[in-house]
Phi, psi and omega in degrees: 000128180281172186296324180297312179294324179296319179296318179295320180297320183295340180279349182283124182223152172282170177266101184297324179293320180294319176299316180298317180298321179297317179299318181290323179292316176294323180294343178285342179276106185089020182300141179252161184301332182270009178095008179260203182218136168239099181224083186288151183303133174066018174275174176300323179292323176298320176301316179299318179295316178299316180299318181295310182297319178296324179292323176297321178298317178298323181297333180256019172081019180270142171276154185236126177238140178238133179264183190293337178264005175092004174297137181253131177238116182254121195244128168257121185296155171248182178291324178242095185282358173280344179283147176294140185287156166272122191244142168228169178155189179186224184223162176238001171283154185231171168288163177302326174240063183266182180245183184276350194245327181302115181082306182304321180300317182297322179290312185284333171297322177296317177296324178293326174301313181295317178302320181292318178297318178296316182300324183261005177064036183268125177256140178248155179293314180261155174296158174240135180230153173241126182254142168245110183273142183280137168049056175290321188290326182071018182279339175253319181234141177250138017273163174291164180050045188295309185298312179290329179293317176293320181303318184267359178087016178293329172209166190277159175299320181297320178298316179293316180302326185279348181297138182239155174268186184292344178265004180084005178280137184257164185297316183300312181295321182289324174300315179294321182297319182269000175082025181235033170266093186283177183260334184293134178294138181297129181094344178277050183213100186295148174229126178276320176202153183227131176234140178227124174265140187204149167293151186296324186067021177206175189263002191298310182296316181297317180296326181272356183056047180243143187273319187240126172263121174269122189260105180280340186193165173242136181300140170284156184229131173239118182250136180230152163253133179239133177238124177250126183248121177241226181211126181284136173200170186294135183290338182272301187286342187276116179299154183299321184286348182260001188275151166238080188272106183295326182290317180298320178293321179299324181295329176298317180293318180301317179294324179292326176303314179293317181297320178298315180300318180293327179290339183244046177283173003276353186258005177293137176225136177218122187220135166248110187246351183225128181221133172237126180246127179244134005273005177063046180242145186301323186243029176236130175295126184301131180264340179206141176227129173245135180209160180265153173230126179239114180240138184219149170195175192269346180228153178301317183298316181290319178294321176297320179296320179297313182291327177294319178297320178296316179298319179295318180297316181297319180297317179294319181293322178298315181293320183287327185268334186074011181258159182279131174224121178243124179243115186235125176286132182245343180199148177213123173245115181294154174305146183238098172283134179277161188293131183305323180295316180294318178299318179295319179296320179295314181297319180294321179296316179297320179294315178304320184274355175083021180271148173288145183222159168204155175282133178226113175283131183282131175268350181254157176278150179215160177301334179301334178299314181283325177300326181294344178283342184241352182199159171302136186218157176203162181230150177240128176252146168234157183294153168233151188300124178059014180070016187270131174213173188054043183205145181298336182271005176312135184208159178207152180281137179304323181291329177287320177297320177296319180299315179297321178292325176296318177296318177301314179305310185285327176293319178294321178297324178296324179279324184279339178069112178288134177281124181278000000 
């Protein structure tokens, strides 16, 4: 691209006010008293949100296709519609106490890209699509990132269909009930490249006073259930040296989880977030403790080293204490490096537009992880207030949201190729 064209390209911007109004209108569906949103996957409110977003797509001339797991693909034609589309998107389902921006921003930023292209009469060589992925949050149905996971073949459609909520309702029936059980086979939808804009959901960008986070990778996750078995006895008469206290032994493991993460910085993460103590009585020495272990890092080798250290520590503690300790892996998401070309396009777009940037590795899972299994993919982060997400008080500045959408626009144009 010569300097003249680059200068003209740099002047192209989305309408930030229009993007904000769309976010607020969608956020009113399932609005909570504290300013957040409760719009669970495949609920009546999710249907309302899907209907609204699909209607906006129709207003700007996009065709709408729904696949068997309910993923929505909204398409703006290109000059050569035989080419695989450049796709962006995210999700519009929320946590029970969610915010207006998590997921929703990525979908509506994509629609704003299309509105901007239409407004300026810009034609692209390849089609452009905006995706709404089903049940990313996993707050009503498990597994998380369900729609994109089925799409890329991480698990089967039948497995997803059989998932039930706490009331026993399953995914297949609920998709049919709300009218979003599509006909297209999952995965029978080509993607040439995939970009996802998202609030950071952490404090790094805000603390650094940086506008755009270029995401080179998403942390891998290894989840374990740990059970420590001791012996219940009376808290008063039992001498300290005679006890088999499952909780005290469990705390050593919990502390080691954190220590391992710190030893493998800067991207090491170690969390114990769920604990069950039996019998959970004030004056009984705990006989059994069950707890979760969540370990994360940016590379397979480092994550493997962390989990190996945990296994070695548990084995030594088991031998020294004579108590039972069972450590069982229950889930594993490998680290996801994003495609160098997509990362470069995002960085170049931010530089062209004059925004401050820094690399931010994502600690949370996103649909882009599964999209990256079938196409080159990349992510754009923008700051959120105090790094808070999955909370009704989740917030972001309109100018930051506009900046991220502008970067998305230019990165997608670089992949879709503007027709001269």
